[in-house]
Legacy VTK file of the C-alpha trace (Angstrom):
# vtk DataFile Version 3.0
C-alpha trace
ASCII
DATASET POLYDATA
POINTS 113 float
0.000 0.000 0.000
1.227 3.480 -0.789
2.422 5.669 2.067
0.322 8.617 0.828
-2.815 6.485 0.896
-2.102 5.421 4.482
-1.551 9.059 5.464
-5.025 9.979 4.218
-6.882 7.137 5.929
-8.956 7.545 9.073
-8.231 5.454 12.143
-11.245 3.252 11.358
-10.063 2.733 7.775
-6.570 1.838 9.014
-7.972 -0.704 11.464
-10.068 -2.304 8.694
-7.067 -2.381 6.363
-4.947 -4.037 9.047
-7.666 -6.648 9.627
-7.750 -7.407 5.907
-3.956 -7.663 5.709
-3.881 -9.892 8.790
-6.468 -12.239 7.238
-4.429 -12.387 4.026
-1.249 -13.096 5.995
-2.984 -15.922 7.887
-4.195 -17.409 4.593
-0.661 -17.279 3.142
0.706 -18.956 6.269
-1.964 -21.666 6.150
-1.278 -22.123 2.431
2.389 -22.745 3.109
1.506 -25.240 5.848
-0.828 -27.092 3.492
1.792 -27.276 0.750
4.385 -28.630 3.168
1.995 -31.086 4.839
0.552 -32.855 1.803
2.069 -34.858 -1.023
-1.241 -35.012 -2.901
-1.649 -32.132 -5.377
-5.454 -32.335 -5.431
-5.613 -32.117 -1.615
-3.310 -29.083 -1.554
-5.253 -27.401 -4.381
-8.514 -27.970 -2.526
-7.161 -26.468 0.694
-5.637 -23.493 -1.129
-8.926 -22.916 -2.906
-10.808 -22.929 0.426
-8.363 -20.361 1.837
-8.751 -18.163 -1.269
-12.544 -18.342 -0.945
-12.252 -17.245 2.671
-10.005 -14.271 1.874
-11.965 -13.092 -1.186
-15.434 -13.887 0.126
-16.172 -16.027 -2.929
-18.978 -18.561 -2.686
-18.070 -20.690 -5.680
-15.292 -21.371 -8.144
-13.030 -24.065 -9.480
-9.432 -25.157 -9.804
-8.198 -26.185 -13.217
-4.916 -26.979 -14.896
-3.886 -25.676 -18.286
-3.973 -28.390 -20.936
-0.657 -29.532 -22.381
-1.262 -27.564 -25.595
-2.270 -24.435 -23.619
-5.627 -24.050 -25.323
-8.036 -24.949 -22.523
-8.497 -25.661 -18.831
-8.838 -29.152 -17.467
-11.016 -28.917 -14.343
-9.482 -30.438 -11.234
-12.541 -29.748 -9.103
-15.522 -27.410 -9.127
-17.278 -25.926 -6.074
-20.737 -24.580 -6.916
-21.127 -23.062 -3.459
-24.320 -25.018 -2.895
-25.938 -23.540 -5.983
-27.283 -25.584 -8.861
-24.458 -25.934 -11.362
-25.187 -26.613 -15.013
-21.552 -26.610 -16.120
-20.389 -29.947 -17.494
-16.840 -30.306 -16.188
-16.044 -32.708 -19.011
-16.668 -30.152 -21.770
-13.714 -28.125 -23.105
-13.099 -24.850 -21.266
-11.373 -22.499 -23.729
-9.052 -19.870 -22.297
-11.066 -16.628 -22.264
-12.574 -14.125 -19.808
-11.058 -14.115 -16.324
-8.912 -17.133 -17.150
-7.360 -15.308 -20.084
-6.716 -12.263 -17.885
-5.038 -14.423 -15.223
-2.820 -16.229 -17.720
-1.904 -13.032 -19.553
-1.154 -11.007 -16.394
0.334 -13.917 -14.409
-1.777 -12.748 -11.439
-4.814 -14.122 -9.672
-8.108 -12.523 -10.631
-11.654 -12.762 -9.326
-14.990 -11.127 -9.976
-16.779 -9.831 -6.891
-20.019 -9.787 -8.870
LINES 1 114
113 0 1 2 3 4 5 6 7 8 9 10 11 12 13 14 15 16 17 18 19 20 21 22 23 24 25 26 27 28 29 30 31 32 33 34 35 36 37 38 39 40 41 42 43 44 45 46 47 48 49 50 51 52 53 54 55 56 57 58 59 60 61 62 63 64 65 66 67 68 69 70 71 72 73 74 75 76 77 78 79 80 81 82 83 84 85 86 87 88 89 90 91 92 93 94 95 96 97 98 99 100 101 102 103 104 105 106 107 108 109 110 111 112
């Protein structure tokens, strides 16, 4: 965070920002623990996904791997968040939308809706 932004924040805003940063730090720490504790990639991915959901407030999402030719995602698992899901995980998932943005920018992205 920029120093000038911090300077212009109220005490309440600073406290909220510190809470957010603390939650993110805890999620990073738990992520590292999960990676070190498990040999199973799917288990680690599932735990990391749960931590990301907690930090971002997401209710649904999925984890996928890029296909060997780089043209589409291969779904590892999908969490509908308890909502009815009509997505067929076995259908091709071309790289577009948020996925394209993530791959192009090499950063995580999410849509708060």
